[in-house]
N, CA, C and O atoms as a Tripos MOL2 file, in Angstrom:
@<TRIPOS>MOLECULE
protein
  264   263    66     0     0
PROTEIN
NO_CHARGES

@<TRIPOS>ATOM
      1 N         -31.3870    9.1790   59.2580 N.3       1 MET1
      2 CA        -30.6660    8.2270   58.4290 C.3       1 MET1
      3 C         -29.4720    8.9390   57.8040 C.2       1 MET1
      4 O         -29.5450   10.1100   57.4290 O.2       1 MET1
      5 N         -28.3990    8.2140   57.7050 N.am      2 PHE2
      6 CA        -27.1680    8.7610   57.1380 C.3       2 PHE2
      7 C         -27.2090    8.6630   55.6180 C.2       2 PHE2
      8 O         -27.3950    7.5770   55.0680 O.2       2 PHE2
      9 N         -27.0380    9.7870   54.9450 N.am      3 THR3
     10 CA        -26.9950    9.7800   53.4860 C.3       3 THR3
     11 C         -25.6360   10.2820   53.0270 C.2       3 THR3
     12 O         -25.0180   11.1250   53.6780 O.2       3 THR3
     13 N         -25.1840    9.7610   51.9120 N.am      4 LEU4
     14 CA        -23.8920   10.1750   51.3560 C.3       4 LEU4
     15 C         -24.0970   11.3460   50.4030 C.2       4 LEU4
     16 O         -24.3240   11.1600   49.2080 O.2       4 LEU4
     17 N         -24.0140   12.5280   50.9380 N.am      5 THR5
     18 CA        -24.0620   13.7200   50.1080 C.3       5 THR5
     19 C         -22.7040   13.8770   49.4330 C.2       5 THR5
     20 O         -21.7380   13.2470   49.8640 O.2       5 THR5
     21 N         -22.6000   14.6930   48.3940 N.am      6 PRO6
     22 CA        -21.2990   14.8750   47.7490 C.3       6 PRO6
     23 C         -20.2100   15.3710   48.7080 C.2       6 PRO6
     24 O         -19.0510   14.9760   48.5790 O.2       6 PRO6
     25 N         -20.5630   16.2180   49.6520 N.am      7 GLY7
     26 CA        -19.5750   16.7050   50.6110 C.3       7 GLY7
     27 C         -19.0800   15.6100   51.5380 C.2       7 GLY7
     28 O         -17.8850   15.5130   51.8170 O.2       7 GLY7
     29 N         -20.0070   14.7840   52.0150 N.am      8 ARG8
     30 CA        -19.6220   13.6730   52.8890 C.3       8 ARG8
     31 C         -18.8210   12.6300   52.1230 C.2       8 ARG8
     32 O         -17.8810   12.0460   52.6620 O.2       8 ARG8
     33 N         -19.1880   12.3970   50.8780 N.am      9 LEU9
     34 CA        -18.4570   11.4490   50.0540 C.3       9 LEU9
     35 C         -17.0350   11.9500   49.7890 C.2       9 LEU9
     36 O         -16.0920   11.1590   49.7730 O.2       9 LEU9
     37 N         -16.8820   13.2380   49.5870 N.am     10 LEU10
     38 CA        -15.5570   13.8130   49.4020 C.3      10 LEU10
     39 C         -14.7190   13.6530   50.6680 C.2      10 LEU10
     40 O         -13.5420   13.3000   50.5900 O.2      10 LEU10
     41 N         -15.3080   13.9070   51.8180 N.am     11 LEU11
     42 CA        -14.5990   13.7270   53.0750 C.3      11 LEU11
     43 C         -14.2030   12.2670   53.2720 C.2      11 LEU11
     44 O         -13.0890   11.9780   53.7090 O.2      11 LEU11
     45 N         -15.1030   11.3560   52.9550 N.am     12 LEU12
     46 CA        -14.8040    9.9330   53.0480 C.3      12 LEU12
     47 C         -13.6610    9.5550   52.1090 C.2      12 LEU12
     48 O         -12.7910    8.7670   52.4810 O.2      12 LEU12
     49 N         -13.6550   10.1040   50.9070 N.am     13 ALA13
     50 CA        -12.5870    9.8100   49.9500 C.3      13 ALA13
     51 C         -11.2390   10.3080   50.4640 C.2      13 ALA13
     52 O         -10.2230    9.6360   50.2880 O.2      13 ALA13
     53 N         -11.2250   11.4620   51.0870 N.am     14 ILE14
     54 CA         -9.9690   11.9940   51.6300 C.3      14 ILE14
     55 C          -9.4670   11.1060   52.7640 C.2      14 ILE14
     56 O          -8.2740   10.8110   52.8350 O.2      14 ILE14
     57 N         -10.3540   10.6830   53.6430 N.am     15 VAL15
     58 CA         -9.9690    9.8280   54.7660 C.3      15 VAL15
     59 C          -9.4510    8.4830   54.2650 C.2      15 VAL15
     60 O          -8.4370    7.9870   54.7580 O.2      15 VAL15
     61 N         -10.1350    7.8910   53.2940 N.am     16 VAL16
     62 CA         -9.6930    6.6040   52.7480 C.3      16 VAL16
     63 C          -8.3530    6.7540   52.0390 C.2      16 VAL16
     64 O          -7.5050    5.8670   52.1380 O.2      16 VAL16
     65 N          -8.1480    7.8500   51.3300 N.am     17 THR17
     66 CA         -6.8790    8.0780   50.6460 C.3      17 THR17
     67 C          -5.7350    8.2170   51.6450 C.2      17 THR17
     68 O          -4.6530    7.6720   51.4240 O.2      17 THR17
     69 N          -5.9570    8.9370   52.7330 N.am     18 VAL18
     70 CA         -4.9220    9.0720   53.7650 C.3      18 VAL18
     71 C          -4.6370    7.7150   54.3980 C.2      18 VAL18
     72 O          -3.4790    7.3850   54.6500 O.2      18 VAL18
     73 N          -5.6680    6.9300   54.6550 N.am     19 ALA19
     74 CA         -5.4720    5.5980   55.2360 C.3      19 ALA19
     75 C          -4.7050    4.6890   54.2720 C.2      19 ALA19
     76 O          -3.8380    3.9260   54.6970 O.2      19 ALA19
     77 N          -5.0180    4.7660   52.9930 N.am     20 CYS20
     78 CA         -4.2960    3.9670   51.9990 C.3      20 CYS20
     79 C          -2.8460    4.4170   51.8710 C.2      20 CYS20
     80 O          -1.9510    3.5860   51.7140 O.2      20 CYS20
     81 N          -2.6060    5.7140   51.9360 N.am     21 ALA21
     82 CA         -1.2310    6.2150   51.8750 C.3      21 ALA21
     83 C          -0.4360    5.7470   53.0940 C.2      21 ALA21
     84 O           0.7290    5.3710   52.9680 O.2      21 ALA21
     85 N          -1.0570    5.7700   54.2630 N.am     22 ASP22
     86 CA         -0.3930    5.2710   55.4650 C.3      22 ASP22
     87 C          -0.1080    3.7760   55.3410 C.2      22 ASP22
     88 O           0.9720    3.3140   55.7090 O.2      22 ASP22
     89 N          -1.0610    3.0330   54.8320 N.am     23 GLY23
     90 CA         -0.8590    1.6050   54.6260 C.3      23 GLY23
     91 C           0.2570    1.3200   53.6400 C.2      23 GLY23
     92 O           1.0420    0.3940   53.8400 O.2      23 GLY23
     93 N           0.3350    2.1100   52.5740 N.am     24 ALA24
     94 CA          1.4010    1.9270   51.5920 C.3      24 ALA24
     95 C           2.7650    2.2490   52.2060 C.2      24 ALA24
     96 O           3.7500    1.5700   51.9170 O.2      24 ALA24
     97 N           2.8220    3.2660   53.0400 N.am     25 TYR25
     98 CA          4.0760    3.6160   53.7000 C.3      25 TYR25
     99 C           4.5220    2.5100   54.6510 C.2      25 TYR25
    100 O           5.6930    2.1310   54.6710 O.2      25 TYR25
    101 N           3.5780    1.9970   55.4380 N.am     26 ARG26
    102 CA          3.9140    0.9110   56.3610 C.3      26 ARG26
    103 C           4.3160   -0.3520   55.5960 C.2      26 ARG26
    104 O           5.2100   -1.0820   56.0250 O.2      26 ARG26
    105 N           3.6610   -0.6060   54.4770 N.am     27 LEU27
    106 CA          3.9940   -1.7390   53.6390 C.3      27 LEU27
    107 C           5.3950   -1.5850   53.0540 C.2      27 LEU27
    108 O           6.1600   -2.5490   53.0130 O.2      27 LEU27
    109 N           5.7280   -0.3930   52.6060 N.am     28 TRP28
    110 CA          7.0570   -0.1260   52.0500 C.3      28 TRP28
    111 C           8.1380   -0.3260   53.1120 C.2      28 TRP28
    112 O           9.2060   -0.8610   52.8170 O.2      28 TRP28
    113 N           7.8610    0.1070   54.3530 N.am     29 LYS29
    114 CA          8.8270   -0.0940   55.4330 C.3      29 LYS29
    115 C           9.0490   -1.5780   55.7050 C.2      29 LYS29
    116 O          10.1790   -2.0060   55.9380 O.2      29 LYS29
    117 N           7.9730   -2.3630   55.6750 N.am     30 ARG30
    118 CA          8.1190   -3.8090   55.8850 C.3      30 ARG30
    119 C           8.8620   -4.4630   54.7400 C.2      30 ARG30
    120 O           9.6190   -5.4110   54.9470 O.2      30 ARG30
    121 N           8.6520   -3.9620   53.5270 N.am     31 ARG31
    122 CA          9.3670   -4.5080   52.3660 C.3      31 ARG31
    123 C          10.8490   -4.1520   52.4530 C.2      31 ARG31
    124 O          11.6970   -4.9600   52.0730 O.2      31 ARG31
    125 N          11.1700   -2.9690   52.9410 N.am     32 ALA32
    126 CA         12.5660   -2.5430   53.0540 C.3      32 ALA32
    127 C          13.3370   -3.4060   54.0480 C.2      32 ALA32
    128 O          14.5440   -3.5950   53.8970 O.2      32 ALA32
    129 N          12.6560   -3.9290   55.0550 N.am     33 THR33
    130 CA         13.3240   -4.7830   56.0440 C.3      33 THR33
    131 C          13.1540   -6.2680   55.7010 C.2      33 THR33
    132 O          13.4660   -7.1240   56.5290 O.2      33 THR33
    133 N          12.6770   -6.5810   54.5230 N.am     34 ASP34
    134 CA         12.4770   -7.9550   54.0380 C.3      34 ASP34
    135 C          11.5390   -8.7810   54.9050 C.2      34 ASP34
    136 O          11.7110   -9.9940   55.0290 O.2      34 ASP34
    137 N          10.5400   -8.1290   55.5100 N.am     35 ASP35
    138 CA          9.5250   -8.8640   56.2620 C.3      35 ASP35
    139 C           8.5190   -9.5380   55.3260 C.2      35 ASP35
    140 O           7.9230  -10.5580   55.6750 O.2      35 ASP35
    141 N           8.3360   -8.9600   54.1350 N.am     36 ILE36
    142 CA          7.4080   -9.5260   53.1590 C.3      36 ILE36
    143 C           8.1230   -9.6240   51.8170 C.2      36 ILE36
    144 O           9.1030   -8.9220   51.5670 O.2      36 ILE36
    145 N           7.6290  -10.4850   50.9800 N.am     37 GLY37
    146 CA          8.2280  -10.6850   49.6710 C.3      37 GLY37
    147 C           7.7480   -9.6590   48.6530 C.2      37 GLY37
    148 O           6.7910   -8.9250   48.9010 O.2      37 GLY37
    149 N           8.4180   -9.6150   47.5090 N.am     38 PRO38
    150 CA          8.0430   -8.6280   46.4900 C.3      38 PRO38
    151 C           6.6610   -8.8750   45.8920 C.2      38 PRO38
    152 O           5.9640   -7.9300   45.5230 O.2      38 PRO38
    153 N           6.2670  -10.1340   45.7970 N.am     39 ARG39
    154 CA          4.9550  -10.4220   45.2250 C.3      39 ARG39
    155 C           3.8400   -9.9690   46.1660 C.2      39 ARG39
    156 O           2.8570   -9.3750   45.7230 O.2      39 ARG39
    157 N           3.9890  -10.2440   47.4420 N.am     40 THR40
    158 CA          3.0100   -9.7970   48.4390 C.3      40 THR40
    159 C           2.9440   -8.2790   48.4590 C.2      40 THR40
    160 O           1.8600   -7.6980   48.5130 O.2      40 THR40
    161 N           4.0930   -7.6490   48.4150 N.am     41 PHE41
    162 CA          4.1570   -6.1880   48.3810 C.3      41 PHE41
    163 C           3.3690   -5.6450   47.1940 C.2      41 PHE41
    164 O           2.5720   -4.7190   47.3480 O.2      41 PHE41
    165 N           3.5840   -6.2090   46.0310 N.am     42 GLY42
    166 CA          2.9030   -5.7410   44.8300 C.3      42 GLY42
    167 C           1.4000   -5.9280   44.8840 C.2      42 GLY42
    168 O           0.6390   -5.0450   44.4880 O.2      42 GLY42
    169 N           0.9760   -7.0910   45.3780 N.am     43 VAL43
    170 CA         -0.4630   -7.3790   45.4410 C.3      43 VAL43
    171 C          -1.1630   -6.4520   46.4340 C.2      43 VAL43
    172 O          -2.2050   -5.8760   46.1200 O.2      43 VAL43
    173 N          -0.5940   -6.3120   47.6250 N.am     44 VAL44
    174 CA         -1.2350   -5.4820   48.6450 C.3      44 VAL44
    175 C          -1.2150   -4.0150   48.2260 C.2      44 VAL44
    176 O          -2.1940   -3.2990   48.4350 O.2      44 VAL44
    177 N          -0.1130   -3.5630   47.6390 N.am     45 LEU45
    178 CA         -0.0440   -2.1750   47.1650 C.3      45 LEU45
    179 C          -1.0720   -1.9260   46.0630 C.2      45 LEU45
    180 O          -1.7190   -0.8790   46.0360 O.2      45 LEU45
    181 N          -1.2190   -2.8820   45.1620 N.am     46 ALA46
    182 CA         -2.2250   -2.7420   44.0990 C.3      46 ALA46
    183 C          -3.6350   -2.6720   44.6790 C.2      46 ALA46
    184 O          -4.4650   -1.9040   44.1920 O.2      46 ALA46
    185 N          -3.9140   -3.4600   45.7080 N.am     47 LEU47
    186 CA         -5.2350   -3.4150   46.3410 C.3      47 LEU47
    187 C          -5.4760   -2.0830   47.0460 C.2      47 LEU47
    188 O          -6.5890   -1.5570   47.0220 O.2      47 LEU47
    189 N          -4.4380   -1.5380   47.6730 N.am     48 LEU48
    190 CA         -4.5910   -0.2260   48.3150 C.3      48 LEU48
    191 C          -4.8740    0.8590   47.2760 C.2      48 LEU48
    192 O          -5.7360    1.7130   47.4800 O.2      48 LEU48
    193 N          -4.1530    0.8210   46.1800 N.am     49 VAL49
    194 CA         -4.3720    1.8120   45.1200 C.3      49 VAL49
    195 C          -5.7490    1.6250   44.4880 C.2      49 VAL49
    196 O          -6.4290    2.6020   44.1750 O.2      49 VAL49
    197 N          -6.1550    0.3830   44.3040 N.am     50 LEU50
    198 CA         -7.4770    0.1100   43.7450 C.3      50 LEU50
    199 C          -8.5840    0.6360   44.6610 C.2      50 LEU50
    200 O          -9.5530    1.2330   44.1900 O.2      50 LEU50
    201 N          -8.4390    0.4140   45.9620 N.am     51 GLY51
    202 CA         -9.4320    0.9080   46.9140 C.3      51 GLY51
    203 C          -9.5580    2.4160   46.8950 C.2      51 GLY51
    204 O         -10.6640    2.9570   46.8740 O.2      51 GLY51
    205 N          -8.4130    3.0970   46.9010 N.am     52 ALA52
    206 CA         -8.4450    4.5570   46.8570 C.3      52 ALA52
    207 C          -9.0140    5.0430   45.5240 C.2      52 ALA52
    208 O          -9.7510    6.0280   45.4810 O.2      52 ALA52
    209 N          -8.6760    4.3630   44.4610 N.am     53 GLY53
    210 CA         -9.1990    4.7460   43.1460 C.3      53 GLY53
    211 C         -10.6980    4.5710   43.0390 C.2      53 GLY53
    212 O         -11.3810    5.3990   42.4360 O.2      53 GLY53
    213 N         -11.2190    3.4960   43.6220 N.am     54 LEU54
    214 CA        -12.6660    3.2740   43.5850 C.3      54 LEU54
    215 C         -13.4220    4.3410   44.3720 C.2      54 LEU54
    216 O         -14.5030    4.7710   43.9700 O.2      54 LEU54
    217 N         -12.8510    4.7600   45.4830 N.am     55 VAL55
    218 CA        -13.5040    5.8200   46.2560 C.3      55 VAL55
    219 C         -13.5530    7.1030   45.4390 C.2      55 VAL55
    220 O         -14.5840    7.7760   45.3980 O.2      55 VAL55
    221 N         -12.4530    7.4430   44.7950 N.am     56 TRP56
    222 CA        -12.4370    8.6670   43.9900 C.3      56 TRP56
    223 C         -13.3230    8.5390   42.7520 C.2      56 TRP56
    224 O         -13.8860    9.5310   42.2900 O.2      56 TRP56
    225 N         -13.4480    7.3390   42.2180 N.am     57 ALA57
    226 CA        -14.3840    7.1270   41.1060 C.3      57 ALA57
    227 C         -15.8190    7.3690   41.5740 C.2      57 ALA57
    228 O         -16.6290    7.9430   40.8450 O.2      57 ALA57
    229 N         -16.1270    6.9260   42.7980 N.am     58 GLY58
    230 CA        -17.4510    7.1900   43.3590 C.3      58 GLY58
    231 C         -17.7160    8.6710   43.5420 C.2      58 GLY58
    232 O         -18.8250    9.1410   43.2870 O.2      58 GLY58
    233 N         -16.7080    9.4110   43.9820 N.am     59 VAL59
    234 CA        -16.8480   10.8650   44.1270 C.3      59 VAL59
    235 C         -17.1120   11.4900   42.7640 C.2      59 VAL59
    236 O         -17.9950   12.3360   42.6240 O.2      59 VAL59
    237 N         -16.3520   11.0780   41.7710 N.am     60 LEU60
    238 CA        -16.5120   11.6360   40.4290 C.3      60 LEU60
    239 C         -17.8970   11.3290   39.8620 C.2      60 LEU60
    240 O         -18.5370   12.2020   39.2750 O.2      60 LEU60
    241 N         -18.3540   10.1040   40.0330 N.am     61 VAL61
    242 CA        -19.6810    9.7290   39.5410 C.3      61 VAL61
    243 C         -20.7750   10.5330   40.2380 C.2      61 VAL61
    244 O         -21.7210   10.9940   39.5980 O.2      61 VAL61
    245 N         -20.6390   10.6980   41.5470 N.am     62 GLU62
    246 CA        -21.6540   11.4420   42.3080 C.3      62 GLU62
    247 C         -21.6810   12.9150   41.9020 C.2      62 GLU62
    248 O         -22.7500   13.5120   41.7780 O.2      62 GLU62
    249 N         -20.5140   13.4870   41.7000 N.am     63 TRP63
    250 CA        -20.4600   14.9080   41.3630 C.3      63 TRP63
    251 C         -20.8940   15.1910   39.9280 C.2      63 TRP63
    252 O         -21.3780   16.2810   39.6230 O.2      63 TRP63
    253 N         -20.7190   14.2060   39.0520 N.am     64 LEU64
    254 CA        -21.1100   14.4090   37.6520 C.3      64 LEU64
    255 C         -22.5320   13.9200   37.3640 C.2      64 LEU64
    256 O         -23.0220   14.0570   36.2440 O.2      64 LEU64
    257 N         -23.1840   13.3580   38.3650 N.am     65 ALA65
    258 CA        -24.5520   12.8680   38.1600 C.3      65 ALA65
    259 C         -25.4990   14.0480   37.9040 C.2      65 ALA65
    260 O         -25.3550   15.1170   38.4970 O.2      65 ALA65
    261 N         -26.4590   13.8300   37.0200 N.am     66 PRO66
    262 CA        -27.3840   14.9430   36.6880 C.3      66 PRO66
    263 C         -28.3150   15.3150   37.7990 C.2      66 PRO66
    264 O         -29.1300   16.2240   37.6440 O.2      66 PRO66
@<TRIPOS>BOND
     1     1     2 1
     2     2     3 1
     3     3     4 2
     4     3     5 am
     5     5     6 1
     6     6     7 1
     7     7     8 2
     8     7     9 am
     9     9    10 1
    10    10    11 1
    11    11    12 2
    12    11    13 am
    13    13    14 1
    14    14    15 1
    15    15    16 2
    16    15    17 am
    17    17    18 1
    18    18    19 1
    19    19    20 2
    20    19    21 am
    21    21    22 1
    22    22    23 1
    23    23    24 2
    24    23    25 am
    25    25    26 1
    26    26    27 1
    27    27    28 2
    28    27    29 am
    29    29    30 1
    30    30    31 1
    31    31    32 2
    32    31    33 am
    33    33    34 1
    34    34    35 1
    35    35    36 2
    36    35    37 am
    37    37    38 1
    38    38    39 1
    39    39    40 2
    40    39    41 am
    41    41    42 1
    42    42    43 1
    43    43    44 2
    44    43    45 am
    45    45    46 1
    46    46    47 1
    47    47    48 2
    48    47    49 am
    49    49    50 1
    50    50    51 1
    51    51    52 2
    52    51    53 am
    53    53    54 1
    54    54    55 1
    55    55    56 2
    56    55    57 am
    57    57    58 1
    58    58    59 1
    59    59    60 2
    60    59    61 am
    61    61    62 1
    62    62    63 1
    63    63    64 2
    64    63    65 am
    65    65    66 1
    66    66    67 1
    67    67    68 2
    68    67    69 am
    69    69    70 1
    70    70    71 1
    71    71    72 2
    72    71    73 am
    73    73    74 1
    74    74    75 1
    75    75    76 2
    76    75    77 am
    77    77    78 1
    78    78    79 1
    79    79    80 2
    80    79    81 am
    81    81    82 1
    82    82    83 1
    83    83    84 2
    84    83    85 am
    85    85    86 1
    86    86    87 1
    87    87    88 2
    88    87    89 am
    89    89    90 1
    90    90    91 1
    91    91    92 2
    92    91    93 am
    93    93    94 1
    94    94    95 1
    95    95    96 2
    96    95    97 am
    97    97    98 1
    98    98    99 1
    99    99   100 2
   100    99   101 am
   101   101   102 1
   102   102   103 1
   103   103   104 2
   104   103   105 am
   105   105   106 1
   106   106   107 1
   107   107   108 2
   108   107   109 am
   109   109   110 1
   110   110   111 1
   111   111   112 2
   112   111   113 am
   113   113   114 1
   114   114   115 1
   115   115   116 2
   116   115   117 am
   117   117   118 1
   118   118   119 1
   119   119   120 2
   120   119   121 am
   121   121   122 1
   122   122   123 1
   123   123   124 2
   124   123   125 am
   125   125   126 1
   126   126   127 1
   127   127   128 2
   128   127   129 am
   129   129   130 1
   130   130   131 1
   131   131   132 2
   132   131   133 am
   133   133   134 1
   134   134   135 1
   135   135   136 2
   136   135   137 am
   137   137   138 1
   138   138   139 1
   139   139   140 2
   140   139   141 am
   141   141   142 1
   142   142   143 1
   143   143   144 2
   144   143   145 am
   145   145   146 1
   146   146   147 1
   147   147   148 2
   148   147   149 am
   149   149   150 1
   150   150   151 1
   151   151   152 2
   152   151   153 am
   153   153   154 1
   154   154   155 1
   155   155   156 2
   156   155   157 am
   157   157   158 1
   158   158   159 1
   159   159   160 2
   160   159   161 am
   161   161   162 1
   162   162   163 1
   163   163   164 2
   164   163   165 am
   165   165   166 1
   166   166   167 1
   167   167   168 2
   168   167   169 am
   169   169   170 1
   170   170   171 1
   171   171   172 2
   172   171   173 am
   173   173   174 1
   174   174   175 1
   175   175   176 2
   176   175   177 am
   177   177   178 1
   178   178   179 1
   179   179   180 2
   180   179   181 am
   181   181   182 1
   182   182   183 1
   183   183   184 2
   184   183   185 am
   185   185   186 1
   186   186   187 1
   187   187   188 2
   188   187   189 am
   189   189   190 1
   190   190   191 1
   191   191   192 2
   192   191   193 am
   193   193   194 1
   194   194   195 1
   195   195   196 2
   196   195   197 am
   197   197   198 1
   198   198   199 1
   199   199   200 2
   200   199   201 am
   201   201   202 1
   202   202   203 1
   203   203   204 2
   204   203   205 am
   205   205   206 1
   206   206   207 1
   207   207   208 2
   208   207   209 am
   209   209   210 1
   210   210   211 1
   211   211   212 2
   212   211   213 am
   213   213   214 1
   214   214   215 1
   215   215   216 2
   216   215   217 am
   217   217   218 1
   218   218   219 1
   219   219   220 2
   220   219   221 am
   221   221   222 1
   222   222   223 1
   223   223   224 2
   224   223   225 am
   225   225   226 1
   226   226   227 1
   227   227   228 2
   228   227   229 am
   229   229   230 1
   230   230   231 1
   231   231   232 2
   232   231   233 am
   233   233   234 1
   234   234   235 1
   235   235   236 2
   236   235   237 am
   237   237   238 1
   238   238   239 1
   239   239   240 2
   240   239   241 am
   241   241   242 1
   242   242   243 1
   243   243   244 2
   244   243   245 am
   245   245   246 1
   246   246   247 1
   247   247   248 2
   248   247   249 am
   249   249   250 1
   250   250   251 1
   251   251   252 2
   252   251   253 am
   253   253   254 1
   254   254   255 1
   255   255   256 2
   256   255   257 am
   257   257   258 1
   258   258   259 1
   259   259   260 2
   260   259   261 am
   261   261   262 1
   262   262   263 1
   263   263   264 2
@<TRIPOS>SUBSTRUCTURE
     1 MET1         2 RESIDUE 1 A MET
     2 PHE2         6 RESIDUE 1 A PHE
     3 THR3        10 RESIDUE 1 A THR
     4 LEU4        14 RESIDUE 1 A LEU
     5 THR5        18 RESIDUE 1 A THR
     6 PRO6        22 RESIDUE 1 A PRO
     7 GLY7        26 RESIDUE 1 A GLY
     8 ARG8        30 RESIDUE 1 A ARG
     9 LEU9        34 RESIDUE 1 A LEU
    10 LEU10       38 RESIDUE 1 A LEU
    11 LEU11       42 RESIDUE 1 A LEU
    12 LEU12       46 RESIDUE 1 A LEU
    13 ALA13       50 RESIDUE 1 A ALA
    14 ILE14       54 RESIDUE 1 A ILE
    15 VAL15       58 RESIDUE 1 A VAL
    16 VAL16       62 RESIDUE 1 A VAL
    17 THR17       66 RESIDUE 1 A THR
    18 VAL18       70 RESIDUE 1 A VAL
    19 ALA19       74 RESIDUE 1 A ALA
    20 CYS20       78 RESIDUE 1 A CYS
    21 ALA21       82 RESIDUE 1 A ALA
    22 ASP22       86 RESIDUE 1 A ASP
    23 GLY23       90 RESIDUE 1 A GLY
    24 ALA24       94 RESIDUE 1 A ALA
    25 TYR25       98 RESIDUE 1 A TYR
    26 ARG26      102 RESIDUE 1 A ARG
    27 LEU27      106 RESIDUE 1 A LEU
    28 TRP28      110 RESIDUE 1 A TRP
    29 LYS29      114 RESIDUE 1 A LYS
    30 ARG30      118 RESIDUE 1 A ARG
    31 ARG31      122 RESIDUE 1 A ARG
    32 ALA32      126 RESIDUE 1 A ALA
    33 THR33      130 RESIDUE 1 A THR
    34 ASP34      134 RESIDUE 1 A ASP
    35 ASP35      138 RESIDUE 1 A ASP
    36 ILE36      142 RESIDUE 1 A ILE
    37 GLY37      146 RESIDUE 1 A GLY
    38 PRO38      150 RESIDUE 1 A PRO
    39 ARG39      154 RESIDUE 1 A ARG
    40 THR40      158 RESIDUE 1 A THR
    41 PHE41      162 RESIDUE 1 A PHE
    42 GLY42      166 RESIDUE 1 A GLY
    43 VAL43      170 RESIDUE 1 A VAL
    44 VAL44      174 RESIDUE 1 A VAL
    45 LEU45      178 RESIDUE 1 A LEU
    46 ALA46      182 RESIDUE 1 A ALA
    47 LEU47      186 RESIDUE 1 A LEU
    48 LEU48      190 RESIDUE 1 A LEU
    49 VAL49      194 RESIDUE 1 A VAL
    50 LEU50      198 RESIDUE 1 A LEU
    51 GLY51      202 RESIDUE 1 A GLY
    52 ALA52      206 RESIDUE 1 A ALA
    53 GLY53      210 RESIDUE 1 A GLY
    54 LEU54      214 RESIDUE 1 A LEU
    55 VAL55      218 RESIDUE 1 A VAL
    56 TRP56      222 RESIDUE 1 A TRP
    57 ALA57      226 RESIDUE 1 A ALA
    58 GLY58      230 RESIDUE 1 A GLY
    59 VAL59      234 RESIDUE 1 A VAL
    60 LEU60      238 RESIDUE 1 A LEU
    61 VAL61      242 RESIDUE 1 A VAL
    62 GLU62      246 RESIDUE 1 A GLU
    63 TRP63      250 RESIDUE 1 A TRP
    64 LEU64      254 RESIDUE 1 A LEU
    65 ALA65      258 RESIDUE 1 A ALA
    66 PRO66      262 RESIDUE 1 A PRO
């Protein structure tokens, strides 16, 4: 069975952060060419940042757990 050890959770957080950064870059490129509006850009960017933040919050909680 697969368990989320602190090391695996850290690796998962790094992968999710890189994926979110790539998504933000691609989103910024689409915004620069006016493919999407500013409101859509803001909402999707906020969701990407929220997702990456939640993963890192999980890492912090796991590492600080007694």
